[in-house]
C-alpha positions as CSV (number, residue, x, y, z in Angstrom):
1,X,81.2,98.7,111.8
2,X,77.9,96.8,111.8
3,X,77.8,94.0,109.3
4,X,74.7,94.1,107.1
5,X,72.2,91.6,105.9
6,X,71.9,92.2,102.2
7,X,69.4,90.9,99.6
8,X,70.4,90.9,96.0
9,X,68.0,90.9,93.0
10,X,68.8,90.6,89.3
11,X,66.3,90.6,86.5
12,X,67.0,90.2,82.8
13,X,65.0,91.6,79.9
14,X,64.2,88.2,78.4
15,X,62.9,86.5,81.6
16,X,59.8,87.7,83.4
17,X,59.5,84.7,85.7
18,X,62.0,86.2,88.1
19,X,60.6,89.7,88.5
20,X,61.8,92.2,91.1
21,X,58.5,91.8,92.9
22,X,58.8,88.0,93.1
23,X,62.4,88.0,94.2
24,X,61.7,90.7,96.8
25,X,58.8,88.7,98.2
26,X,60.9,85.5,98.5
27,X,63.8,87.2,100.1
28,X,61.8,89.2,102.6
29,X,59.6,86.2,103.4
30,X,62.8,84.2,104.2
31,X,64.0,87.0,106.5
32,X,60.7,87.1,108.4
33,X,60.6,83.4,108.9
34,X,64.2,83.4,110.2
35,X,64.0,86.5,112.4
36,X,66.5,88.4,110.2
37,X,66.4,92.1,109.7
38,X,67.1,93.0,106.0
39,X,69.3,96.1,106.0
40,X,69.4,96.6,102.3
41,X,68.0,95.3,99.1
42,X,70.2,95.8,96.0
43,X,68.8,95.4,92.5
44,X,70.4,95.0,89.1
45,X,67.4,95.4,86.8
46,X,67.2,94.4,83.1
47,X,70.7,92.9,83.0
48,X,71.8,89.6,81.7
49,X,74.2,87.5,83.8
50,X,76.7,88.0,81.1
51,X,76.7,91.8,81.6
52,X,79.0,91.4,84.7
53,X,80.7,94.8,84.0
54,X,77.4,96.6,84.0
55,X,76.1,95.0,87.2
56,X,76.8,97.8,89.6
57,X,74.9,96.2,92.4
58,X,76.9,93.0,92.1
59,X,80.2,94.9,92.3
60,X,78.9,97.1,95.2
61,X,78.1,94.0,97.2
62,X,81.5,92.3,96.4
63,X,83.3,95.5,97.5
64,X,81.3,95.4,100.8
65,X,82.1,91.8,101.3
66,X,85.8,92.3,100.7
67,X,85.7,95.1,103.3
68,X,84.1,92.7,105.7
69,X,80.9,94.7,105.8
70,X,78.3,91.9,105.0
71,X,77.0,89.5,107.6
72,X,74.7,87.6,105.2
73,X,73.9,87.8,101.4
74,X,70.6,86.4,100.3
75,X,69.6,85.6,96.7
76,X,66.7,83.8,95.1
77,X,69.0,81.4,93.2
78,X,72.6,80.9,92.1
79,X,71.6,81.9,88.6
80,X,70.5,85.4,89.9
81,X,73.9,85.9,91.5
82,X,76.7,84.5,89.3
83,X,77.0,84.1,85.5
84,X,78.3,80.5,85.8
85,X,79.8,78.0,88.1
86,X,83.2,79.7,88.0
87,X,81.9,83.1,89.0
88,X,79.7,81.6,91.7
89,X,82.4,79.6,93.3
90,X,85.0,82.3,93.2
91,X,82.7,84.9,94.8
92,X,81.6,82.4,97.5
93,X,85.2,81.6,98.2
94,X,85.7,85.3,99.0
95,X,82.6,85.1,101.3
96,X,84.1,82.2,103.1
97,X,87.4,84.0,103.6
98,X,85.6,87.1,105.1
99,X,83.2,85.0,107.3
100,X,80.2,86.1,105.2
101,X,77.2,83.9,105.1
102,X,75.6,83.2,101.7
103,X,72.1,82.0,101.2
104,X,70.6,80.9,97.9
105,X,66.9,80.0,98.4
106,X,66.2,77.7,95.5
107,X,69.2,75.6,95.9
108,X,69.0,75.7,99.7
109,X,72.6,76.8,100.0
110,X,73.3,78.2,103.4
111,X,77.0,78.5,104.4
112,X,76.0,78.5,108.1
113,X,74.7,75.0,107.8
114,X,76.6,71.7,107.3
115,X,74.5,70.9,104.2
116,X,75.3,74.4,102.8
117,X,79.0,73.8,103.3
118,X,78.7,70.4,101.8
119,X,77.1,71.9,98.7
120,X,79.9,74.4,98.4
121,X,82.4,71.6,98.6
122,X,80.5,69.9,95.8
123,X,80.6,73.1,93.8
124,X,84.4,73.3,94.4
125,X,84.8,69.8,93.0
126,X,82.7,70.6,89.9
127,X,84.6,73.8,89.3
128,X,87.9,72.0,89.5
129,X,86.6,69.3,87.1
130,X,85.3,72.0,84.7
131,X,88.7,73.7,84.8
132,X,90.5,70.5,84.0
133,X,88.2,69.6,81.2
134,X,88.6,73.1,79.6
135,X,92.4,72.8,80.0
136,X,92.3,69.4,78.3
137,X,90.2,70.7,75.4
138,X,92.5,73.6,74.9
139,X,95.5,71.3,74.9
140,X,93.9,69.0,72.3
141,X,93.1,71.9,70.1
142,X,96.6,73.3,70.2
143,X,98.0,69.8,69.6
144,X,95.7,69.4,66.6
145,X,96.8,72.8,65.2
146,X,100.4,72.0,65.6
147,X,100.2,68.6,64.0
148,X,98.3,70.1,61.0
149,X,100.6,73.1,60.5
150,X,98.1,75.6,61.8
151,X,99.0,78.7,63.7
152,X,98.3,78.9,67.5
153,X,99.2,81.5,70.1
154,X,100.4,85.0,69.4
155,X,101.1,86.0,65.8
156,X,104.9,86.5,65.6
157,X,106.4,89.6,64.1
158,X,107.1,89.2,60.4
159,X,103.8,87.4,59.7
160,X,100.1,88.0,59.4
161,X,97.4,85.5,60.4
162,X,95.3,84.2,57.5
163,X,92.7,82.0,59.0
164,X,94.5,79.2,60.7
165,X,97.8,79.9,58.9
166,X,100.6,82.5,58.8
167,X,101.7,84.3,55.8
168,X,104.7,86.6,55.5
169,X,104.0,90.3,56.2
170,X,106.0,92.2,53.6
171,X,106.7,95.3,55.7
172,X,107.6,93.4,58.8
173,X,109.8,91.1,56.8
174,X,111.8,94.1,55.6
175,X,112.2,95.2,59.2
176,X,113.4,91.7,60.1
177,X,115.9,91.7,57.3
178,X,117.2,95.1,58.4
179,X,117.6,93.8,62.0
180,X,119.5,90.8,60.8
181,X,121.7,92.9,58.5
182,X,122.6,95.4,61.3
183,X,123.3,92.5,63.7
184,X,125.7,90.8,61.3
185,X,127.7,94.1,61.4
186,X,127.9,93.8,65.2
187,X,125.6,96.7,65.8
188,X,124.4,96.5,69.4
189,X,120.8,95.6,70.3
190,X,120.3,99.1,71.8
191,X,121.6,100.8,68.7
192,X,119.4,98.6,66.5
193,X,116.3,99.5,68.5
194,X,117.3,103.2,68.3
195,X,117.5,102.9,64.5
196,X,114.2,101.2,64.2
197,X,112.4,103.8,66.3
198,X,114.1,106.7,64.5
199,X,113.1,105.3,61.1
200,X,109.6,104.5,62.2
201,X,109.8,100.7,61.8
202,X,106.7,99.9,63.8
203,X,106.1,97.0,66.2
204,X,102.8,95.1,65.9
205,X,101.4,97.0,69.0
206,X,102.7,100.4,67.8
207,X,105.0,100.8,70.8
208,X,108.7,101.7,70.6
209,X,111.3,99.0,70.2
210,X,113.6,98.2,73.1
211,X,116.9,96.3,73.1
212,X,115.1,93.4,74.7
213,X,112.7,93.3,71.7
214,X,115.6,93.2,69.3
215,X,117.3,90.5,71.3
216,X,114.1,88.4,71.2
217,X,113.8,88.8,67.5
218,X,117.4,87.8,66.9
219,X,117.2,84.7,69.1
220,X,113.8,83.4,67.8
221,X,114.0,80.7,65.2
222,X,111.7,81.9,62.5
223,X,112.2,79.7,59.5
224,X,109.5,77.2,60.6
225,X,107.1,79.7,62.0
226,X,104.7,79.7,59.0
227,X,104.0,76.0,59.8
228,X,103.0,76.9,63.4
């Protein structure tokens, strides 16, 4: 199968400076100057970078790349291709693994050149730093919530989230009491789950209880849960 040279264009409704006409001219001009035959020009028109699910052209190209069907992908700028550093780096990593060249005209990224590969390495370092900074911020937030008695993570069964705090859920507390009562009578986890399902004691997600759910409820220390 012949690998294609693809141009990708994206325009958003709030920015007229990067029109389809302008991007088409820049991409075709680059191809002419470098003796490249542009096989296809794919356009996502009137879509924000955030609308990744709606960008059919983007997904079409990524599918072609994953099937090793693209020789070179040409875009006007990184901002026209990916939503952010994470998306750009992850998609370029796929291109590297499939031996697909990527060209971004404004940033002068060209994976076939030493400078282009250097810029991708820089992007990788920035991406790693961004991930570590986000992880650190999340860790600090969770630590702050825990120290101040605020809820974090999944809301446990038996409680309802009220802002940053947990309050007992009356209906679920009755279910918890029933589970504890049956267990003190040596009723098996399976029989307890059968009882709960038969008597319509609902889980938070509406799914049926299993013996493993009951086991988890029994083994989870809940007396300090309202304090996070």
